[in-house]
C-alpha positions in Angstrom: 33.9 -16.0 8.5 34.2 -15.3 4.8 31.4 -12.9 4.8 33.2 -10.2 6.5 36.0 -10.1 3.9 33.6 -10.3 0.9 33.2 -7.1 -1.0 29.6 -6.1 -2.0 29.2 -4.6 -5.5 26.4 -2.2 -5.6 24.6 -2.1 -9.0 23.7 1.2 -10.7 20.2 1.8 -11.5 19.1 2.3 -15.2 18.7 6.0 -15.6 16.5 5.8 -18.6 14.0 3.4 -16.8 14.2 5.7 -13.7 13.2 8.7 -15.8 10.3 6.8 -17.5 8.8 5.3 -14.5 9.3 8.2 -11.9 5.7 9.4 -12.0 4.3 6.0 -11.6 6.3 5.2 -8.5 5.5 8.5 -7.1 1.9 7.9 -7.5 2.1 4.4 -6.1 3.9 5.7 -3.0 1.5 8.5 -2.4 -1.8 7.0 -3.2 -1.3 3.3 -1.9 -1.3 4.3 1.8 -4.2 6.7 1.4 -6.3 3.9 -0.5 -5.4 1.3 2.2 -6.5 3.7 5.0 -9.8 4.6 3.2 -10.5 0.9 2.4 -9.9 -0.1 6.1 -12.2 2.7 7.2 -14.9 1.7 4.8 -14.6 -1.9 5.8 -14.8 -1.0 9.5 -17.8 1.2 8.9 -19.6 -1.6 7.0 -19.0 -4.1 9.7 -20.2 -1.7 12.4 -23.3 -0.9 10.4 -24.1 -4.6 10.0 -23.2 -5.5 13.6 -25.2 -2.7 15.3 -28.1 -2.2 12.9 -31.5 -2.2 14.4 -33.6 -5.2 12.9 -36.7 -4.1 11.2 -40.0 -5.5 12.1 -42.3 -6.1 9.1 -46.0 -5.9 10.0 
């Protein structure tokens, strides 16, 4: 069992890149769940409209 005795080295994150990309990652983390839920709701709505629509009779 060598894994128990092995020490793991945690790498530090680059502070400059963190500062530069902070807003982008905040927006991704906030907007992606909202967009996924809206997209799923829209897909569900379109599928229900297609499935339960009344066929039109042309005279």
